[in-house]
C-alpha positions in Angstrom: 20.7 -21.7 2.6 19.3 -18.8 4.6 19.0 -15.3 3.2 20.3 -12.2 4.9 19.7 -8.7 3.9 22.5 -6.3 3.1 22.4 -3.7 5.9 24.5 -0.7 6.6 25.7 -0.1 10.2 22.9 2.5 10.7 20.2 -0.1 9.8 19.5 1.0 6.3 19.2 -1.6 3.5 21.7 -1.3 0.7 20.1 -0.6 -2.7 22.1 1.2 -5.3 20.6 3.9 -7.4 21.0 3.9 -11.2 22.1 6.6 -13.5 21.0 5.7 -17.1 18.8 3.3 -19.1 19.9 1.1 -21.9 18.0 1.0 -25.2 16.4 -2.2 -24.0 15.0 -0.4 -20.9 17.3 -2.1 -18.4 18.5 0.4 -15.8 22.2 0.3 -15.1 25.0 2.4 -13.6 27.9 3.4 -15.7 30.0 1.0 -13.7 27.7 -1.9 -14.4 25.9 -2.1 -11.1 22.1 -2.0 -11.1 19.5 -2.0 -8.4 17.4 -4.7 -10.2 20.4 -7.0 -10.9 21.5 -6.8 -7.2 18.0 -7.6 -6.0 17.4 -10.5 -8.5 20.9 -11.8 -8.0 20.6 -11.9 -4.2 17.1 -13.4 -4.4 18.0 -16.2 -6.8 21.3 -17.2 -5.2 20.1 -17.1 -1.6 23.5 -15.8 -0.6 24.5 -14.6 2.8 25.8 -11.0 3.0 27.5 -8.8 5.6 27.2 -5.1 6.2 29.2 -2.9 3.9 30.3 0.7 4.4 29.0 3.5 2.2 30.4 3.2 -1.3 30.7 5.9 -3.9 30.3 3.3 -6.6 26.7 2.6 -5.4 25.7 6.1 -4.5 24.3 7.5 -7.7 26.5 10.4 -8.8 27.2 11.3 -5.2 23.6 12.0 -4.3 21.8 10.3 -1.5 20.7 6.9 -2.6 18.5 6.0 0.3 15.9 8.0 2.2 18.6 10.1 4.0 18.2 8.1 7.1 14.4 8.4 7.0 12.1 5.3 6.8 10.3 4.3 3.7 6.6 3.9 3.8 4.1 2.0 1.7 0.5 2.8 1.0 -2.3 1.1 -0.8 -5.1 3.3 -2.1 -8.1 1.5 -3.5 -11.4 2.3 -5.1 -14.0 -0.1 -6.3 -15.8 -0.8 -9.6 -13.0 0.2 -12.0 -12.9 3.1 -14.5 -14.0 3.9 -18.0 -10.8 2.8 -19.8 -11.1 5.1 -22.8 -11.3 8.1 -20.4 -8.7 6.8 -17.9 -5.8 5.8 -20.2 -3.2 8.6 -20.5 -2.8 10.5 -23.7 0.3 9.9 -25.6 2.0 7.4 -27.9 3.2 4.2 -26.1 5.3 4.4 -23.0 7.7 7.0 -21.7 7.9 10.5 -20.3 6.0 12.2 -23.1 2.4 11.7 -21.9 -0.6 13.8 -20.8 -3.3 13.2 -18.2 -6.6 11.9 -19.5 -10.0 13.2 -18.5 -10.3 10.9 -15.5 -6.7 11.6 -14.4 -7.0 15.4 -14.6 -7.3 15.8 -10.8 -3.7 14.5 -10.4 -2.3 17.5 -12.4 -0.5 19.1 -9.4 1.2 15.8 -8.6 1.8 14.4 -12.1 5.6 14.7 -11.7 5.5 12.3 -8.8 3.3 9.5 -10.3 3.6 6.7 -12.9 0.5 5.3 -14.6 0.6 1.7 -15.7 -1.9 0.3 -18.2 -2.5 -2.8 -20.3 -1.6 -5.2 -17.5 -3.7 -8.3 -16.9 -4.6 -10.0 -13.6 -3.8 -13.7 -14.3 -6.3 -15.5 -12.2 -9.7 -17.1 -13.1 -12.3 -14.4 -13.2 -14.9 -16.6 -11.4 -16.3 -14.1 -8.9 -17.1 -10.6 -10.4 -15.0 -7.9 -8.7 -13.5 -10.1 -5.9 -11.5 -12.3 -8.3 -9.8 -9.2 -9.6 -9.0 -7.7 -6.3 -7.7 -11.0 -4.9 -5.6 -11.7 -8.0 -4.1 -8.2 -8.0 -3.4 -7.7 -4.3 -2.4 -11.3 -3.4 -1.3 -12.7 -6.7 -3.5 -15.7 -6.1 -7.0 -16.8 -7.0 -9.9 -16.7 -4.6 -10.8 -19.8 -2.7 -14.5 -20.4 -3.5 -16.7 -22.8 -1.6 -20.4 -22.6 -2.3 -21.5 -19.0 -1.6 -18.4 -18.3 0.5 -15.0 -17.1 -0.8 -11.8 -15.7 0.7 -8.3 -14.9 -0.3 -5.6 -17.6 -0.1 -2.7 -15.3 0.7 -2.0 -11.9 2.3 -2.6 -8.7 0.4 0.4 -6.6 -0.6 0.0 -4.2 2.3 0.3 -7.1 4.7 3.2 -8.7 2.8 5.1 -5.5 3.4 3.8 -5.0 6.9 5.1 -8.5 7.8 8.6 -7.3 6.8 8.7 -3.8 8.3 5.7 -3.5 10.6 7.5 -4.5 13.8 9.5 -1.3 13.7 6.6 0.9 14.6 3.8 1.2 17.1 1.2 0.0 14.6 2.1 -2.8 12.1 -0.3 -1.1 9.6 -3.4 0.9 9.6 -6.5 0.4 7.5 -9.1 3.2 6.8 -12.1 3.8 4.6 -13.9 6.9 3.3 -17.1 4.9 3.1 -18.6 2.2 5.4 -17.2 -0.7 3.4 -15.2 -3.7 4.7 -12.0 -3.0 2.9 -9.8 -5.6 1.3 -6.7 -5.9 3.5 -6.1 -9.5 4.5 -3.5 -11.3 6.6 -4.5 -14.5 4.9 -7.6 -16.7 4.5 -10.6 -15.5 6.5 -8.5 -12.9 8.3 -9.5 -9.5 7.2 -8.3 -6.2 8.7 -11.4 -4.0 9.1 -10.9 -0.4 8.2 -11.6 2.6 10.4 -14.3 4.8 8.9 -14.5 7.5 11.7 -11.8 10.2 11.7 -12.5 10.9 15.4 -11.9 7.2 16.3 -8.8 7.2 14.1 -7.5 10.3 15.8 -8.0 8.8 19.3 -6.2 5.6 18.2 -3.2 7.4 16.7 -2.9 10.6 18.7 -4.9 10.0 21.9 -3.6 9.8 25.4 -0.8 7.4 24.6 0.8 9.6 21.9 3.9 11.6 22.5 5.4 14.0 20.0 9.2 14.3 19.9 10.4 16.2 23.0 7.1 15.8 24.9 7.3 14.4 28.4 5.3 11.2 28.7 3.7 9.4 31.6 4.0 5.6 31.5 0.6 4.1 31.9 0.7 1.9 35.1 -1.8 -0.4 33.4 0.8 -1.5 30.8 2.5 -3.8 33.3 -0.9 -5.4 34.2 -1.7 -5.9 30.5 1.6 -7.6 29.9 1.0 -9.9 32.8 -2.4 -10.9 31.4 -0.9 -11.6 28.0 1.8 -13.7 29.6 -0.8 -15.7 31.4 -2.9 -16.1 28.2 0.1 -17.3 26.3 0.9 -19.9 29.0 -2.7 -21.3 28.9 -2.7 -21.4 25.1 0.6 -23.4 25.1 -1.1 -26.1 27.1 -3.9 -26.7 24.7 -2.1 -26.0 21.4 -0.9 -29.5 20.9 -4.4 -30.9 21.3 -5.8 -29.1 18.2 -6.4 -30.3 14.7 -4.7 -28.6 11.7 -7.5 -26.1 11.0 -7.8 -25.1 14.6 -4.1 -24.8 14.8 -4.2 -22.3 11.9 -7.0 -20.3 13.4 -5.1 -20.2 16.7 -1.9 -19.1 15.1 -3.7 -16.2 13.4 -5.0 -15.2 16.9 -1.6 -15.5 18.4 -0.2 -13.2 15.7 -2.6 -10.6 17.0 -1.4 -11.1 20.6 2.2 -10.9 19.6 1.5 -7.6 17.8 -0.2 -6.3 20.9 2.8 -7.3 23.0 5.1 -5.4 20.7 2.7 -2.4 20.8 2.7 -2.3 24.6 6.5 -2.3 24.6 6.6 0.5 22.0 4.4 2.7 24.2 7.1 2.9 26.8 9.8 3.9 24.3 10.8 7.5 23.5 9.2 8.7 20.3 11.5 8.9 17.2 12.9 12.4 16.7 11.4 13.2 13.3 11.4 16.9 12.6 8.0 17.0 10.9 6.1 15.1 13.6 3.6 17.1 15.6 0.3 16.4 17.3 -2.4 17.2 14.8 -5.6 19.1 15.5 -8.6 17.0 16.4 -10.9 16.7 13.3 -13.9 19.0 13.5 -16.2 17.9 10.7 -19.4 15.9 10.5 -18.6 12.5 9.2 -21.9 10.5 9.7 -24.0 9.4 6.7 -27.1 11.6 6.0 -30.0 9.8 4.4 -27.7 7.0 3.4 -25.1 9.3 1.8 -21.6 9.3 3.4 -19.6 12.5 3.2 -16.9 10.8 1.2 -14.7 13.9 0.4 -14.8 15.1 4.0 -13.9 11.7 5.5 -11.2 11.3 2.9 -9.6 14.7 3.7 -9.6 14.1 7.4 -8.2 10.6 7.1 -5.5 11.7 4.6 -4.2 14.3 7.0 -4.2 12.0 10.0 -2.5 9.2 8.0 0.2 11.6 6.7 1.0 12.7 10.3 1.0 9.1 11.6 3.6 8.3 8.9 5.6 11.5 9.7 5.6 10.5 13.4 6.5 6.9 12.6 3.4 5.5 14.2 3.2 3.2 11.2 5.0 2.7 7.9 2.2 0.9 6.1 -1.4 2.0 5.3 -4.3 0.8 3.2 -7.0 3.3 2.4 -10.3 2.3 0.7 -12.4 4.9 -1.0 -15.0 2.2 -1.7 -15.3 -1.6 -1.9 -15.6 -3.9 -4.9 -19.3 -4.1 -5.7 -19.6 -1.1 -3.4 -22.8 0.9 -3.9 -21.8 4.1 -2.1 -23.7 7.2 -3.0 -21.1 9.6 -4.3 -21.8 13.4 -4.3 -24.1 14.3 -7.1 -24.9 10.7 -8.1 -28.5 9.6 -8.6 -27.8 6.0 -7.5 -25.2 3.8 -5.9 -21.9 3.4 -7.7 -22.1 -0.3 -8.6 -25.7 0.1 -9.7 -24.7 2.9 -12.1 -21.8 0.9 -13.6 -24.4 -1.6 -14.8 -27.5 0.4 -15.4 -26.5 3.8 -16.5 -26.7 4.1 -20.3 -23.5 4.7 -22.3 -21.4 6.9 -22.2 -22.1 6.7 -18.4 -21.5 10.4 -17.4 -22.3 9.7 -13.7 -19.9 6.8 -13.6 -17.3 9.0 -15.2 -17.9 11.7 -12.6 -17.5 9.1 -9.8 -14.1 7.9 -11.1 -13.0 11.6 -11.3 -14.1 12.0 -7.7 -12.0 8.9 -6.8 -9.0 10.5 -8.5 -9.7 13.7 -6.6 -9.6 11.7 -3.4 -6.3 10.2 -4.5 -4.9 13.7 -5.2 -6.0 14.8 -1.7 -4.2 11.8 -0.1 -1.0 12.3 -2.2 -1.2 16.1 -1.5 -1.3 15.5 2.3 1.8 13.3 2.0 3.6 15.8 -0.2 2.8 18.7 2.1 5.1 17.3 4.8 8.8 18.1 4.4 11.3 15.4 5.0 15.0 15.6 4.3 15.6 17.4 1.0 12.1 16.3 -0.3 8.8 15.4 1.1 7.1 12.5 2.9 5.6 11.4 -0.4 9.1 11.1 -1.9 9.9 8.6 0.8 6.8 6.5 0.0 5.6 3.9 -2.5 1.9 4.4 -2.9 0.0 2.0 -5.1 -3.4 3.0 -6.3 -5.7 0.4 -8.0 -9.2 -0.9 -8.5 -10.7 -4.4 -8.8 -11.7 -4.3 -12.5 -11.0 -2.4 -15.6 -14.6 -1.5 -16.6 -17.3 -2.1 -14.0 -19.9 -3.1 -16.5 -17.8 -5.8 -18.1 -16.0 -7.1 -14.9 -12.9 -7.4 -17.1 -9.6 -7.8 -15.2 -7.5 -7.0 -18.3 -6.1 -3.5 -18.5 -6.4 -3.1 -14.8 -5.9 0.5 -13.6 -2.7 1.1 -11.7 -1.0 4.2 -10.5 2.3 4.4 -8.5 3.2 7.6 -6.6 6.2 8.8 -4.6 8.9 6.7 -6.2 10.2 5.3 -2.9 13.3 7.4 -2.7 14.1 6.9 -6.3 13.3 3.2 -6.6 10.5 3.7 -9.1 10.2 6.1 -12.0 8.0 9.1 -11.7 6.3 11.3 -14.3 6.1 8.2 -16.5 3.6 6.2 -18.4 4.0 2.6 -19.2 1.5 0.8 -21.4 1.9 -3.0 -21.9 1.0 -4.2 -25.4 0.9 -7.9 -24.5 -1.3 -8.1 -21.4 1.6 -8.7 -19.1 1.1 -10.2 -15.7 0.0 -7.5 -13.3 1.9 -9.3 -10.5 5.1 -7.9 -12.1 4.1 -4.4 -11.2 3.2 -5.5 -7.6 6.5 -7.3 -7.2 8.3 -4.1 -8.3 6.4 -2.1 -5.6 7.4 -4.7 -3.0 11.1 -4.6 -4.0 11.0 -0.8 -4.1 10.4 -1.0 -0.4 13.8 -2.7 -0.1 12.2 -6.1 0.6 14.2 -8.9 -0.9 11.2 -10.9 -2.3 12.2 -13.5 -5.0 8.7 -13.8 -6.4 5.0 -13.0 -6.0 1.8 -14.9 -6.7 0.9 -18.4 -7.5 0.0 -20.4 -10.7 -0.8 -18.2 -13.6 -0.3 -15.0 -11.6 3.2 -16.1 -10.4 6.2 -14.1 -11.4 9.8 -13.8 -10.3 10.3 -10.7 -12.5 9.3 -7.1 -11.6 8.1 -4.7 -14.2 11.5 -3.4 -15.2 10.1 -0.5 -17.3 8.9 1.4 -14.2 12.0 0.6 -12.0 14.6 3.4 -11.7 
């Protein structure tokens, strides 16, 4: 049976808010309706639904239960080489709202009320390839495919899972950026990586160059758009002729290529549409900094600041609703400010208690605070852009020196219009499957996904403790 989402006439997806929690931690409304029970029930029954009018019973004490007509956004924020767990784990007994920031989390003080820290979760894939097994297991829910010296993911990363659902509603399906010169870890699938943009000037030109129009601006339709469409039509016709003559592997490669062409077709069509009338959207100033590496040292904080501001405005202008930002890569050896050697080198060679590694993790949290602050500085509705986001921040390992993928560091920010708890700390005492937290993030984006992951990392249950 096919599955249909439950939409309101204005296009929003119906997800009720909740009003209290039972002693068992299951969120419910006083009338017995719950966000999680609706999602799980719809997912497991595969039922077909029709649009419903606004209902007081599902509204959450009369307050707005969606994003007030504004779109939800998703962001992945990633840093490589893990943390020092004893300095990262929040201070406080067990889980709940009574918790304090640890030494490494201190940079997030100004935004503490809008984040949830999740600890004690385990990535349930074989840890066969240091660093890359962890990031693949966490972001795709599946083990790496390893063949000799080569390896790749076997499924899309979470940002692309979400982009596949909501990316066709904006000019850019998703954007990928990096504060260093790494390759990033955003994948459409096997051997299909989305390279990140490192240069804030190039990112500005892409997002806010000649084709950008702010609300109310008069635009000039580029006459070359029609020619580009004609070329694409011709290419698709030629491809159709040869498609049936290919083997299965070539068919898969061609299909990935066609996905890119289809995305380009959609983008060309979007360029001719009027921009969405979002009040906080405006053309940002061109970056003015120096972002090139000097003697092998990339200006990480400066790049991060510029990219954060551009990404926030791209979301505010509905250029995209999905982003993935990488401070550094797994096994990344970036030279952070003040560090005597590359990050990965230090995780293995600096003597305990590893003060330079500690300082680098703190810098990564400072970068996260800058990114979240840029989102939180843009007003939207009765809140901010950040309130309308689900931002998942994570790394590839727990401690870089050990390559452990137990107690993987996870932070969620924004709450997704009330879908996830904020100002909350959850610590698993039984090494729960980290895919549960990832599935909760996907469902918080109003995506009816019945499960996430494969084999040992598979789950059809979210992490109920962090769901609102």
